[in-house]
DODRENMAR-40316 format. One record per residue (C-alpha): residue number from 1; residue in one letter; x, z, y. Coordinates in steps of 0.1 Angstrom, whole numbers, plus 5000, padded with zeros to 4 digits. Layout:
N
+-----+------+------+------+------+
!  nr ! rest !   px !   pz !   py !
+-----+------+------+------+------+
! NUM !    A !    X !    Z !    Y !
...
+-----+------+------+------+------+
END
This chain:
307
+-----+------+------+------+------+
!  nr ! rest !   px !   pz !   py !
+-----+------+------+------+------+
!   1 !    M ! 3078 ! 0730 ! 8621 !
!   2 !    S ! 3055 ! 0701 ! 8627 !
!   3 !    V ! 3041 ! 0694 ! 8662 !
!   4 !    R ! 3008 ! 0676 ! 8666 !
!   5 !    V ! 3007 ! 0654 ! 8697 !
!   6 !    S ! 2972 ! 0644 ! 8709 !
!   7 !    A ! 2963 ! 0610 ! 8722 !
!   8 !    M ! 2956 ! 0626 ! 8756 !
!   9 !    S ! 2992 ! 0637 ! 8760 !
!  10 !    V ! 3006 ! 0603 ! 8751 !
!  11 !    L ! 2986 ! 0583 ! 8777 !
!  12 !    P ! 2998 ! 0585 ! 8813 !
!  13 !    P ! 2974 ! 0601 ! 8838 !
!  14 !    V ! 2948 ! 0580 ! 8855 !
!  15 !    R ! 2958 ! 0562 ! 8887 !
!  16 !    R ! 2947 ! 0580 ! 8918 !
!  17 !    D ! 2928 ! 0549 ! 8929 !
!  18 !    R ! 2908 ! 0550 ! 8897 !
!  19 !    V ! 2893 ! 0584 ! 8903 !
!  20 !    I ! 2855 ! 0583 ! 8908 !
!  21 !    A ! 2839 ! 0615 ! 8922 !
!  22 !    Q ! 2807 ! 0601 ! 8937 !
!  23 !    L ! 2784 ! 0573 ! 8926 !
!  24 !    P ! 2793 ! 0540 ! 8943 !
!  25 !    Q ! 2764 ! 0525 ! 8961 !
!  26 !    Y ! 2747 ! 0492 ! 8953 !
!  27 !    F ! 2753 ! 0459 ! 8970 !
!  28 !    R ! 2717 ! 0449 ! 8976 !
!  29 !    K ! 2688 ! 0472 ! 8974 !
!  30 !    E ! 2665 ! 0444 ! 8963 !
!  31 !    A ! 2685 ! 0439 ! 8931 !
!  32 !    A ! 2700 ! 0472 ! 8920 !
!  33 !    F ! 2696 ! 0492 ! 8888 !
!  34 !    H ! 2686 ! 0522 ! 8908 !
!  35 !    T ! 2689 ! 0533 ! 8945 !
!  36 !    K ! 2697 ! 0569 ! 8941 !
!  37 !    E ! 2727 ! 0582 ! 8959 !
!  38 !    D ! 2743 ! 0604 ! 8932 !
!  39 !    F ! 2748 ! 0606 ! 8895 !
!  40 !    N ! 2721 ! 0619 ! 8872 !
!  41 !    N ! 2719 ! 0658 ! 8874 !
!  42 !    K ! 2722 ! 0661 ! 8836 !
!  43 !    V ! 2754 ! 0640 ! 8837 !
!  44 !    K ! 2769 ! 0661 ! 8865 !
!  45 !    T ! 2761 ! 0693 ! 8848 !
!  46 !    A ! 2775 ! 0681 ! 8815 !
!  47 !    C ! 2808 ! 0670 ! 8831 !
!  48 !    Q ! 2811 ! 0703 ! 8851 !
!  49 !    E ! 2807 ! 0722 ! 8818 !
!  50 !    Q ! 2830 ! 0697 ! 8800 !
!  51 !    R ! 2801 ! 0690 ! 8775 !
!  52 !    T ! 2804 ! 0653 ! 8773 !
!  53 !    G ! 2820 ! 0648 ! 8739 !
!  54 !    T ! 2848 ! 0660 ! 8717 !
!  55 !    V ! 2881 ! 0666 ! 8736 !
!  56 !    G ! 2906 ! 0639 ! 8727 !
!  57 !    R ! 2880 ! 0612 ! 8722 !
!  58 !    F ! 2879 ! 0588 ! 8751 !
!  59 !    K ! 2848 ! 0572 ! 8763 !
!  60 !    I ! 2849 ! 0534 ! 8763 !
!  61 !    S ! 2824 ! 0508 ! 8773 !
!  62 !    K ! 2828 ! 0471 ! 8763 !
!  63 !    V ! 2823 ! 0447 ! 8792 !
!  64 !    I ! 2821 ! 0409 ! 8787 !
!  65 !    V ! 2824 ! 0385 ! 8816 !
!  66 !    V ! 2807 ! 0352 ! 8810 !
!  67 !    G ! 2799 ! 0321 ! 8831 !
!  68 !    D ! 2806 ! 0285 ! 8837 !
!  69 !    L ! 2841 ! 0270 ! 8837 !
!  70 !    A ! 2861 ! 0276 ! 8869 !
!  71 !    V ! 2837 ! 0300 ! 8885 !
!  72 !    G ! 2865 ! 0326 ! 8889 !
!  73 !    K ! 2861 ! 0350 ! 8860 !
!  74 !    T ! 2898 ! 0354 ! 8853 !
!  75 !    C ! 2907 ! 0357 ! 8890 !
!  76 !    L ! 2880 ! 0384 ! 8894 !
!  77 !    I ! 2895 ! 0405 ! 8866 !
!  78 !    N ! 2931 ! 0399 ! 8877 !
!  79 !    R ! 2923 ! 0409 ! 8913 !
!  80 !    F ! 2909 ! 0443 ! 8901 !
!  81 !    C ! 2933 ! 0451 ! 8873 !
!  82 !    K ! 2965 ! 0436 ! 8887 !
!  83 !    D ! 2957 ! 0433 ! 8924 !
!  84 !    A ! 2968 ! 0397 ! 8923 !
!  85 !    F ! 2954 ! 0363 ! 8929 !
!  86 !    D ! 2969 ! 0332 ! 8913 !
!  87 !    K ! 2959 ! 0299 ! 8930 !
!  88 !    N ! 2972 ! 0279 ! 8901 !
!  89 !    Y ! 2941 ! 0276 ! 8879 !
!  90 !    K ! 2945 ! 0279 ! 8841 !
!  91 !    A ! 2915 ! 0277 ! 8819 !
!  92 !    T ! 2910 ! 0307 ! 8795 !
!  93 !    I ! 2914 ! 0297 ! 8759 !
!  94 !    G ! 2890 ! 0317 ! 8737 !
!  95 !    V ! 2892 ! 0352 ! 8753 !
!  96 !    D ! 2915 ! 0374 ! 8772 !
!  97 !    F ! 2914 ! 0412 ! 8773 !
!  98 !    E ! 2922 ! 0440 ! 8798 !
!  99 !    M ! 2917 ! 0477 ! 8795 !
! 100 !    E ! 2911 ! 0496 ! 8827 !
! 101 !    R ! 2912 ! 0534 ! 8828 !
! 102 !    F ! 2892 ! 0557 ! 8851 !
! 103 !    E ! 2884 ! 0593 ! 8857 !
! 104 !    V ! 2847 ! 0598 ! 8864 !
! 105 !    L ! 2835 ! 0632 ! 8874 !
! 106 !    G ! 2867 ! 0646 ! 8859 !
! 107 !    V ! 2862 ! 0629 ! 8825 !
! 108 !    P ! 2885 ! 0601 ! 8812 !
! 109 !    F ! 2867 ! 0568 ! 8808 !
! 110 !    S ! 2878 ! 0532 ! 8801 !
! 111 !    L ! 2864 ! 0497 ! 8805 !
! 112 !    Q ! 2873 ! 0470 ! 8780 !
! 113 !    L ! 2871 ! 0439 ! 8801 !
! 114 !    W ! 2867 ! 0407 ! 8779 !
! 115 !    D ! 2874 ! 0375 ! 8799 !
! 116 !    T ! 2856 ! 0348 ! 8779 !
! 117 !    A ! 2862 ! 0310 ! 8781 !
! 118 !    G ! 2837 ! 0289 ! 8800 !
! 119 !    Q ! 2845 ! 0256 ! 8783 !
! 120 !    E ! 2819 ! 0244 ! 8759 !
! 121 !    R ! 2844 ! 0237 ! 8732 !
! 122 !    F ! 2855 ! 0274 ! 8732 !
! 123 !    K ! 2820 ! 0288 ! 8733 !
! 124 !    C ! 2818 ! 0294 ! 8695 !
! 125 !    I ! 2851 ! 0313 ! 8696 !
! 126 !    A ! 2842 ! 0334 ! 8727 !
! 127 !    S ! 2807 ! 0342 ! 8714 !
! 128 !    T ! 2822 ! 0361 ! 8684 !
! 129 !    Y ! 2835 ! 0387 ! 8709 !
! 130 !    Y ! 2802 ! 0392 ! 8726 !
! 131 !    R ! 2790 ! 0417 ! 8700 !
! 132 !    G ! 2789 ! 0454 ! 8708 !
! 133 !    A ! 2789 ! 0449 ! 8746 !
! 134 !    Q ! 2774 ! 0477 ! 8768 !
! 135 !    V ! 2778 ! 0456 ! 8800 !
! 136 !    V ! 2773 ! 0419 ! 8805 !
! 137 !    I ! 2786 ! 0404 ! 8838 !
! 138 !    I ! 2774 ! 0368 ! 8845 !
! 139 !    A ! 2795 ! 0351 ! 8871 !
! 140 !    F ! 2785 ! 0321 ! 8892 !
! 141 !    D ! 2801 ! 0303 ! 8921 !
! 142 !    V ! 2782 ! 0308 ! 8953 !
! 143 !    N ! 2793 ! 0273 ! 8964 !
! 144 !    D ! 2779 ! 0257 ! 8933 !
! 145 !    I ! 2741 ! 0259 ! 8928 !
! 146 !    A ! 2745 ! 0244 ! 8893 !
! 147 !    S ! 2765 ! 0274 ! 8881 !
! 148 !    L ! 2736 ! 0297 ! 8892 !
! 149 !    G ! 2712 ! 0275 ! 8872 !
! 150 !    H ! 2732 ! 0280 ! 8840 !
! 151 !    V ! 2730 ! 0318 ! 8843 !
! 152 !    R ! 2699 ! 0321 ! 8820 !
! 153 !    Q ! 2717 ! 0302 ! 8792 !
! 154 !    W ! 2747 ! 0325 ! 8794 !
! 155 !    L ! 2725 ! 0355 ! 8793 !
! 156 !    E ! 2707 ! 0341 ! 8763 !
! 157 !    D ! 2740 ! 0335 ! 8745 !
! 158 !    A ! 2752 ! 0370 ! 8753 !
! 159 !    L ! 2720 ! 0388 ! 8741 !
! 160 !    K ! 2720 ! 0370 ! 8708 !
! 161 !    E ! 2748 ! 0393 ! 8698 !
! 162 !    N ! 2735 ! 0425 ! 8714 !
! 163 !    D ! 2704 ! 0446 ! 8718 !
! 164 !    P ! 2688 ! 0436 ! 8751 !
! 165 !    T ! 2676 ! 0472 ! 8757 !
! 166 !    G ! 2711 ! 0486 ! 8753 !
! 167 !    V ! 2729 ! 0463 ! 8778 !
! 168 !    Q ! 2734 ! 0466 ! 8815 !
! 169 !    L ! 2734 ! 0432 ! 8833 !
! 170 !    F ! 2753 ! 0423 ! 8865 !
! 171 !    L ! 2749 ! 0390 ! 8883 !
! 172 !    I ! 2780 ! 0383 ! 8904 !
! 173 !    G ! 2786 ! 0355 ! 8929 !
! 174 !    T ! 2822 ! 0346 ! 8933 !
! 175 !    K ! 2843 ! 0327 ! 8960 !
! 176 !    K ! 2823 ! 0342 ! 8988 !
! 177 !    D ! 2852 ! 0335 ! 9012 !
! 178 !    L ! 2846 ! 0297 ! 9007 !
! 179 !    S ! 2810 ! 0298 ! 9018 !
! 180 !    S ! 2797 ! 0297 ! 9054 !
! 181 !    P ! 2773 ! 0324 ! 9064 !
! 182 !    A ! 2744 ! 0299 ! 9064 !
! 183 !    Q ! 2753 ! 0285 ! 9030 !
! 184 !    Y ! 2757 ! 0319 ! 9015 !
! 185 !    S ! 2725 ! 0332 ! 9029 !
! 186 !    Q ! 2706 ! 0304 ! 9013 !
! 187 !    I ! 2720 ! 0308 ! 8978 !
! 188 !    E ! 2718 ! 0346 ! 8980 !
! 189 !    Q ! 2680 ! 0344 ! 8982 !
! 190 !    D ! 2680 ! 0324 ! 8950 !
! 191 !    A ! 2704 ! 0347 ! 8933 !
! 192 !    L ! 2685 ! 0378 ! 8943 !
! 193 !    K ! 2653 ! 0363 ! 8929 !
! 194 !    L ! 2670 ! 0355 ! 8897 !
! 195 !    A ! 2686 ! 0389 ! 8894 !
! 196 !    Q ! 2652 ! 0405 ! 8898 !
! 197 !    E ! 2637 ! 0383 ! 8871 !
! 198 !    I ! 2664 ! 0390 ! 8845 !
! 199 !    K ! 2667 ! 0427 ! 8856 !
! 200 !    A ! 2703 ! 0424 ! 8867 !
! 201 !    E ! 2722 ! 0441 ! 8896 !
! 202 !    Y ! 2735 ! 0415 ! 8921 !
! 203 !    W ! 2769 ! 0415 ! 8938 !
! 204 !    A ! 2789 ! 0389 ! 8958 !
! 205 !    V ! 2827 ! 0391 ! 8959 !
! 206 !    S ! 2858 ! 0372 ! 8969 !
! 207 !    S ! 2888 ! 0374 ! 8945 !
! 208 !    L ! 2910 ! 0358 ! 8971 !
! 209 !    T ! 2905 ! 0384 ! 8998 !
! 210 !    G ! 2895 ! 0412 ! 8975 !
! 211 !    E ! 2861 ! 0417 ! 8993 !
! 212 !    N ! 2838 ! 0440 ! 8972 !
! 213 !    V ! 2859 ! 0436 ! 8940 !
! 214 !    K ! 2870 ! 0472 ! 8937 !
! 215 !    E ! 2835 ! 0484 ! 8948 !
! 216 !    F ! 2819 ! 0462 ! 8922 !
! 217 !    F ! 2840 ! 0474 ! 8892 !
! 218 !    F ! 2837 ! 0511 ! 8904 !
! 219 !    R ! 2799 ! 0506 ! 8903 !
! 220 !    V ! 2801 ! 0490 ! 8868 !
! 221 !    A ! 2823 ! 0518 ! 8855 !
! 222 !    S ! 2801 ! 0546 ! 8870 !
! 223 !    L ! 2768 ! 0532 ! 8857 !
! 224 !    A ! 2783 ! 0525 ! 8823 !
! 225 !    F ! 2797 ! 0561 ! 8822 !
! 226 !    E ! 2764 ! 0576 ! 8832 !
! 227 !    T ! 2746 ! 0556 ! 8805 !
! 228 !    N ! 2772 ! 0566 ! 8780 !
! 229 !    V ! 2769 ! 0603 ! 8787 !
! 230 !    L ! 2731 ! 0603 ! 8788 !
! 231 !    A ! 2731 ! 0586 ! 8754 !
! 232 !    E ! 2754 ! 0612 ! 8740 !
! 233 !    L ! 2733 ! 0641 ! 8753 !
! 234 !    E ! 2702 ! 0626 ! 8739 !
! 235 !    K ! 2717 ! 0616 ! 8705 !
! 236 !    S ! 2725 ! 0650 ! 8692 !
! 237 !    G ! 2708 ! 0684 ! 8692 !
! 238 !    S ! 2742 ! 0701 ! 8698 !
! 239 !    R ! 2773 ! 0691 ! 8716 !
! 240 !    Q ! 2807 ! 0705 ! 8707 !
! 241 !    I ! 2837 ! 0702 ! 8730 !
! 242 !    G ! 2868 ! 0721 ! 8722 !
! 243 !    G ! 2850 ! 0748 ! 8704 !
! 244 !    V ! 2821 ! 0750 ! 8729 !
! 245 !    V ! 2787 ! 0743 ! 8714 !
! 246 !    R ! 2756 ! 0737 ! 8734 !
! 247 !    I ! 2721 ! 0739 ! 8720 !
! 248 !    N ! 2696 ! 0716 ! 8735 !
! 249 !    S ! 2664 ! 0729 ! 8750 !
! 250 !    T ! 2645 ! 0719 ! 8719 !
! 251 !    S ! 2665 ! 0746 ! 8700 !
! 252 !    N ! 2665 ! 0773 ! 8727 !
! 253 !    N ! 2637 ! 0792 ! 8709 !
! 254 !    L ! 2653 ! 0790 ! 8675 !
! 255 !    H ! 2657 ! 0828 ! 8673 !
! 256 !    A ! 2623 ! 0834 ! 8687 !
! 257 !    S ! 2607 ! 0810 ! 8662 !
! 258 !    S ! 2625 ! 0826 ! 8633 !
! 259 !    K ! 2613 ! 0860 ! 8644 !
! 260 !    K ! 2577 ! 0847 ! 8644 !
! 261 !    K ! 2581 ! 0834 ! 8609 !
! 262 !    Q ! 2594 ! 0868 ! 8596 !
! 263 !    P ! 2567 ! 0894 ! 8590 !
! 264 !    N ! 2569 ! 0927 ! 8609 !
! 265 !    C ! 2583 ! 0955 ! 8587 !
! 266 !    C ! 2557 ! 0981 ! 8598 !
! 267 !    A ! 2529 ! 0956 ! 8596 !
! 268 !    F ! 2541 ! 0946 ! 8561 !
! 269 !    Q ! 2542 ! 0983 ! 8550 !
! 270 !    D ! 2507 ! 0989 ! 8565 !
! 271 !    N ! 2493 ! 0959 ! 8547 !
! 272 !    Q ! 2509 ! 0971 ! 8515 !
! 273 !    G ! 2494 ! 1006 ! 8519 !
! 274 !    H ! 2460 ! 0992 ! 8528 !
! 275 !    R ! 2460 ! 0970 ! 8496 !
! 276 !    Q ! 2471 ! 1001 ! 8475 !
! 277 !    V ! 2443 ! 1023 ! 8490 !
! 278 !    K ! 2417 ! 0995 ! 8485 !
! 279 !    S ! 2428 ! 0990 ! 8449 !
! 280 !    K ! 2426 ! 1028 ! 8442 !
! 281 !    L ! 2391 ! 1030 ! 8456 !
! 282 !    Q ! 2380 ! 1000 ! 8436 !
! 283 !    T ! 2394 ! 1016 ! 8404 !
! 284 !    E ! 2377 ! 1050 ! 8412 !
! 285 !    N ! 2344 ! 1032 ! 8418 !
! 286 !    K ! 2347 ! 1013 ! 8386 !
! 287 !    E ! 2354 ! 1046 ! 8367 !
! 288 !    K ! 2324 ! 1063 ! 8383 !
! 289 !    D ! 2301 ! 1034 ! 8375 !
! 290 !    L ! 2313 ! 1035 ! 8339 !
! 291 !    K ! 2307 ! 1072 ! 8336 !
! 292 !    D ! 2272 ! 1068 ! 8350 !
! 293 !    F ! 2264 ! 1040 ! 8326 !
! 294 !    C ! 2277 ! 1060 ! 8296 !
! 295 !    G ! 2257 ! 1091 ! 8307 !
! 296 !    Q ! 2225 ! 1070 ! 8310 !
! 297 !    S ! 2231 ! 1056 ! 8276 !
! 298 !    R ! 2235 ! 1090 ! 8260 !
! 299 !    R ! 2204 ! 1102 ! 8276 !
! 300 !    R ! 2184 ! 1072 ! 8264 !
! 301 !    D ! 2197 ! 1078 ! 8229 !
! 302 !    A ! 2189 ! 1114 ! 8230 !
! 303 !    G ! 2153 ! 1106 ! 8241 !
! 304 !    V ! 2148 ! 1082 ! 8213 !
! 305 !    S ! 2160 ! 1107 ! 8186 !
! 306 !    T ! 2137 ! 1135 ! 8198 !
! 307 !    S ! 2105 ! 1114 ! 8200 !
+-----+------+------+------+------+
END
C-alpha cells in the first residue's frame, strides 16, 4: 500500500513570530504604497474561504536586495532571518539566498530573499539573479549621502530584468543607530522625496539594534502576499482549492444567459402552429384562386363557341 506524502506535511509549521493576521502599517505616510489600515476585502474573503490557490502549492515571492557596497544588505537580512548581527564585515560574492516562511491570514507564504553583491566587479553576476523579482529593496546608508545618490542606478539595473509595472519598490535607509537625530532628519527629507519620485515605500532601520527590521519585512511580506492573491483572483475565471470551485461574478449569470439563448418550448410550439396555419391558409387561397381562374376560362371558352 503506497502512501502519498504532501509537501505541506513535510515542512515544519510556521514559526509563531511569523504569523501575520493584520496588515502592518507603513513607516512614513508621505512615502507608502497605500495608507489603508487593513488588507483588501477581496483578499480577506478569499483567505477566509480558502480560495487563494490549489492546496499544496505554496505562494512565493522573489525579493532582491540591491545597493552600494557596505550599506548593510547582508546584516539586514541576517538580523531578520537569524536574529543575529555580525560586526565582522564580509563582502557578498555574487549572491546569497535566504527563504523565510510566513502565515498570512491563515495561508502559507514565503519570501525568497536574494542578497546581491554591491561591488562593481560582481554586478554582472548578481544581475543575472534579478529576473523574476516581485519585490525590489534598494538599500542605502543614512550616514552616506552618496549611497542615496546611487539609488536610481540600482533601480535602473533591477528593472532591466523585470516588468516595472509588476514590481513593488522599497527604499530602505540602514544604520539608523549611527546617525544623530539632526543628521537623520536632513537625509530623511531627501530620501522621502526620492521615494515619492520613484514610487517606492520608504523605511529606515537599524540592523544593530533591530529597530524596525521585523516591522519592515512583515510589511514587505504582507504587501507581496496581497498583490499575489489579487493577481490570482484576477487571472482566472474560476478558482479551485481542494475540490472547491468558485465562479467569478462575470460568470454568475451563466445559467441565466443559457436560458435566454434557449427558445421557450411553448413559444416554439406556438410559432410552429402559427406557421402551419398560415401555410394552410396560403395553400387554400391558392387553390381557390386557381379554381376561379379555371371557371372564368371555361366560361370564356363557352361564350366563344356559342357566338
